[in-house]
PAZA-601876 format. One line per field, with one value per residue (C-alpha): residue in one letter; x, y, z. Coordinates in nm, 3 decimals. Layout:
res = (a,...) .
x = (X,...) .
y = (Y,...) .
z = (Z,...) .
***
This chain:
res = (x,x,x,x,x,x,x,x,x,x,x,x,x,x,x,x,x,x,x,x,x,x,x,x,x,x,x,x,x,x,x,x,x,x,x,x,x,x,x,x,x,x,x,x,x,x,x,x,x,x,x,x,x,x,x,x,x,x,x,x,x,x,x,x,x,x,x,x,x,x,x,x,x,x,x,x,x,x,x,x,x,x,x,x,x,x,x,x,x,x,x,x,x,x,x,x,x,x,x,x,x,x,x,x,x,x,x,x,x,x,x,x,x,x,x,x,x,x,x,x,x,x,x,x,x,x,x,x,x,x,x,x,x,x,x,x,x,x,x,x,x,x,x,x,x,x,x,x,x,x,x,x,x,x,x,x,x,x,x,x,x,x,x,x,x,x,x,x,x,x,x,x,x,x,x,x,x,x,x,x,x,x,x,x,x,x,x,x,x,x,x,x,x,x,x,x,x,x,x,x,x,x,x,x,x,x,x,x,x,x,x,x,x,x,x,x,x,x,x,x,x,x,x,x,x,x,x,x,x,x,x,x,x,x,x,x,x,x,x,x,x,x,x,x,x,x,x,x,x,x,x,x,x,x,x,x,x,x,x,x,x,x,x,x,x,x,x,x,x,x,x,x,x,x,x,x,x,x,x,x,x,x,x,x,x,x,x,x,x) .
x = (0.310,0.154,0.101,0.265,0.263,0.558,0.560,0.892,1.040,1.328,1.435,1.737,1.579,1.282,1.506,1.627,1.267,1.157,1.461,1.396,1.028,1.110,1.380,1.121,0.913,0.640,0.495,0.591,0.464,0.728,0.578,0.792,0.815,1.067,1.115,1.396,1.444,1.421,1.641,1.378,1.086,0.854,0.903,0.691,0.803,0.534,0.549,0.286,0.228,0.104,-0.046,-0.281,-0.568,-0.662,-0.315,-0.312,-0.662,-0.600,-0.279,-0.404,-0.735,-0.570,-0.302,-0.536,-0.255,-0.266,-0.049,0.079,0.413,0.398,0.757,0.738,0.779,0.987,1.223,1.306,1.212,1.552,1.555,1.197,0.958,0.782,0.436,0.542,0.687,0.369,0.125,0.310,0.354,0.007,-0.187,0.011,-0.031,-0.406,-0.435,-0.229,-0.383,-0.738,-0.678,-0.522,-0.815,-1.067,-0.866,-0.872,-0.491,-0.287,-0.053,0.302,0.423,0.715,0.640,0.954,1.133,1.087,0.726,0.869,0.971,1.341,1.497,1.472,1.367,1.499,1.642,1.647,1.486,1.574,1.322,1.091,1.260,1.502,1.482,1.223,0.942,0.619,0.431,0.647,0.449,0.481,0.572,0.697,0.737,0.864,0.654,0.817,0.763,0.409,0.335,0.438,0.231,-0.066,0.010,-0.026,-0.366,-0.458,-0.336,-0.575,-0.852,-0.782,-0.816,-1.148,-1.289,-1.175,-1.083,-0.739,-0.423,-0.171,0.182,0.356,0.731,0.936,1.289,1.585,1.859,1.897,2.254,2.389,2.661,2.995,2.840,2.770,2.756,2.653,3.009,3.122,2.941,3.110,2.878,2.729,2.682,2.619,2.350,2.162,1.836,1.783,2.010,2.281,2.058,2.062,1.941,2.096,1.894,1.895,1.725,1.468,1.390,1.362,1.128,0.899,0.886,0.821,0.539,0.379,0.395,0.281,-0.068,-0.169,-0.510,-0.569,-0.288,0.053,0.354,0.701,1.050,1.312,1.646,1.975,2.054,2.336,2.429,2.687,2.901,3.072,3.021,2.790,2.450,2.391,2.723,2.628,2.308,2.495,2.747,2.489,2.205,2.376,2.167,2.021,1.643,1.477,1.376,1.667,1.689,1.999,2.343,2.655,2.596,2.237,2.021,1.827,1.526,1.380,1.317,1.152,0.801,0.915,1.070,0.759,0.500,0.678,0.943,1.200,1.550,1.822,2.112,2.355,2.585,2.795,3.101,3.087,2.858,3.051,3.322,3.118,3.134,2.801,2.602,2.325,1.969,1.906,1.604) .
y = (1.709,1.487,1.115,1.007,0.661,0.590,0.290,0.152,0.311,0.064,0.112,0.306,0.651,0.560,0.528,0.887,1.008,0.826,0.955,1.314,1.299,1.140,1.399,1.669,1.520,1.343,1.009,0.777,0.434,0.278,0.004,-0.241,-0.604,-0.680,-0.585,-0.389,-0.234,0.144,0.348,0.621,0.590,0.780,0.529,0.213,-0.043,-0.271,-0.550,-0.561,-0.667,-0.350,-0.552,-0.700,-0.453,-0.593,-0.535,-0.176,-0.084,-0.247,-0.054,0.280,0.246,0.159,0.429,0.701,0.910,1.280,1.210,0.916,0.904,0.621,0.541,0.163,0.014,-0.219,0.059,-0.041,-0.297,-0.465,-0.717,-0.849,-0.966,-0.670,-0.786,-0.822,-0.470,-0.318,-0.522,-0.468,-0.097,-0.012,-0.238,-0.119,0.244,0.199,0.035,0.297,0.601,0.470,0.391,0.735,0.904,0.722,0.831,1.194,1.195,1.409,1.209,1.249,0.964,0.863,0.890,0.904,1.083,0.745,0.846,1.068,0.756,0.834,0.596,0.230,0.318,0.080,0.382,0.700,0.988,1.350,1.555,1.797,2.101,2.199,2.211,1.935,2.043,1.896,1.992,1.764,1.470,1.134,0.854,0.554,0.221,0.010,-0.139,0.073,0.405,0.306,0.212,0.564,0.730,0.517,0.599,0.968,0.893,0.720,1.027,1.246,0.994,1.007,1.384,1.371,1.091,1.192,1.561,1.516,1.680,1.454,1.548,1.318,1.364,1.265,1.204,1.196,0.936,0.927,0.940,0.889,1.093,0.926,0.684,0.883,0.593,0.826,0.955,0.615,0.686,0.820,1.082,1.134,0.768,0.658,0.828,0.949,0.796,1.080,1.324,1.325,1.446,1.333,1.420,1.373,1.154,1.428,1.658,1.384,1.386,1.764,1.779,1.524,1.747,2.052,1.871,1.767,2.123,2.304,2.444,2.227,2.169,1.890,1.697,1.834,1.660,1.802,1.700,1.652,1.716,1.888,2.222,2.089,1.775,1.536,1.534,1.868,1.972,2.197,2.028,2.161,2.017,1.678,1.681,1.792,1.513,1.244,1.338,1.551,1.854,2.040,2.032,2.366,2.573,2.539,2.768,2.629,2.764,2.581,2.262,2.343,2.035,1.920,1.868,2.174,2.202,2.543,2.418,2.260,2.594,2.793,2.550,2.401,2.658,2.381,2.400,2.132,2.207,1.928,1.901,1.612,1.833,1.812,1.516,1.257,1.238,1.329,1.111,1.157,0.954,0.757,0.720,0.548,0.350) .
z = (4.406,4.142,4.111,3.785,3.628,3.397,3.163,3.045,3.353,3.379,3.018,2.897,2.896,3.114,3.420,3.372,3.343,3.659,3.848,3.743,3.838,4.174,4.235,4.174,4.456,4.259,4.364,4.079,3.981,3.755,3.536,3.340,3.231,3.503,3.866,4.024,4.366,4.387,4.616,4.623,4.868,4.634,4.348,4.342,4.083,3.938,3.679,3.405,3.046,2.880,2.597,2.859,2.893,3.232,3.372,3.249,3.363,3.701,3.768,3.640,3.821,4.151,4.133,3.999,3.849,3.770,3.467,3.264,3.085,2.833,2.745,2.689,2.341,2.130,2.020,1.664,1.395,1.381,1.667,1.655,1.383,1.226,1.325,1.687,1.688,1.548,1.756,2.083,2.033,1.910,2.149,2.451,2.344,2.304,2.644,2.827,2.660,2.700,3.068,3.120,2.949,3.168,3.473,3.351,3.350,3.114,2.891,2.764,2.550,2.331,1.964,1.749,1.468,1.296,1.229,0.955,0.764,0.717,0.972,0.868,0.513,0.248,0.067,0.271,0.079,0.139,0.338,0.162,0.323,0.599,0.888,0.924,1.155,1.290,0.972,0.756,0.612,0.787,0.545,0.745,0.569,0.861,1.144,1.415,1.238,1.143,1.507,1.610,1.339,1.447,1.810,1.735,1.580,1.906,2.095,1.897,1.961,2.335,2.330,2.142,2.354,2.700,2.671,2.828,2.687,2.514,2.408,2.161,2.202,1.899,2.029,1.800,1.857,2.237,2.369,2.720,2.893,2.844,2.590,2.275,2.032,1.749,1.739,1.611,1.284,0.973,0.825,0.580,0.479,0.836,1.041,0.735,0.862,1.107,0.922,1.191,1.474,1.837,2.187,2.531,2.768,3.032,2.784,2.726,3.098,3.097,2.796,2.962,3.269,3.050,2.867,3.196,3.329,3.012,2.971,2.674,2.524,2.276,2.110,2.022,1.867,1.932,1.829,2.099,1.933,2.011,1.852,1.635,1.445,1.589,1.274,1.354,0.992,0.795,0.774,0.424,0.310,0.453,0.246,-0.065,-0.025,0.054,-0.182,-0.445,-0.353,-0.056,0.000,-0.066,0.108,0.350,0.651,0.819,0.893,1.003,1.195,1.298,1.338,1.034,1.265,1.434,1.808,1.774,1.850,2.176,2.272,2.182,2.319,2.620,2.701,2.658,2.515,2.514,2.745,2.654,2.354,2.230,2.265,2.645,2.709,2.509,2.775,3.082,3.389,3.567,3.813,3.642,3.768,4.100,3.977) .
***
């Protein structure tokens, strides 16, 4: 089994990723800003400031991972000053990706649907076409979305400089079994920033595994999104009601997600297996980390 370093491993979705990798038998170094005991013998929790290049290079050099999952970030621009969000996210991403490249470790990291520029926009524009795919232009105007767009540029740089594969995963709004907060929205006015899309945290863990296992060369960005919207309504009707028209071309039917997961299926062999219809009320054991 592999040695995998996971940053942000004690965060909301990071804990599920660490747990899944440990369950699969990998030796995992979980790096975060705080310490917590792990119930798993193959998980070693370490404290580090990822904006400190010395901390990052020290940990990565000592652990010598086969792969790095970079999941740490300030996750939105709402609770911190914009400059802090951008500086933290881009400096930490540079440090982690550069250290991974020098260690000849493949990389999977958390970009975001926010790189598109729709979430956190002052006035949310409609997309150019539907469904949105990885070829859609990126037009972020907030510091979080810009940090993710810049992070993908760093990912491409890492590939060119160190010849290691990097997968940039762009999660939609991550939901947790039994705690689907997206269902408290009232579409279409609410949730328009990501056009009523979501993803279950267990599917996030599985797409990370799929990206680590895939035969990838170079850099690839993929959306991680459920098959359907959470509004339980026609997606085209939601756009018509919110924007007064439906973007064209539009290749959607029923409640299909406005963001496509087809590339993840083709490239990684990954498909989401959880829907809000069952997961919203599920009572499942959480991660042990």
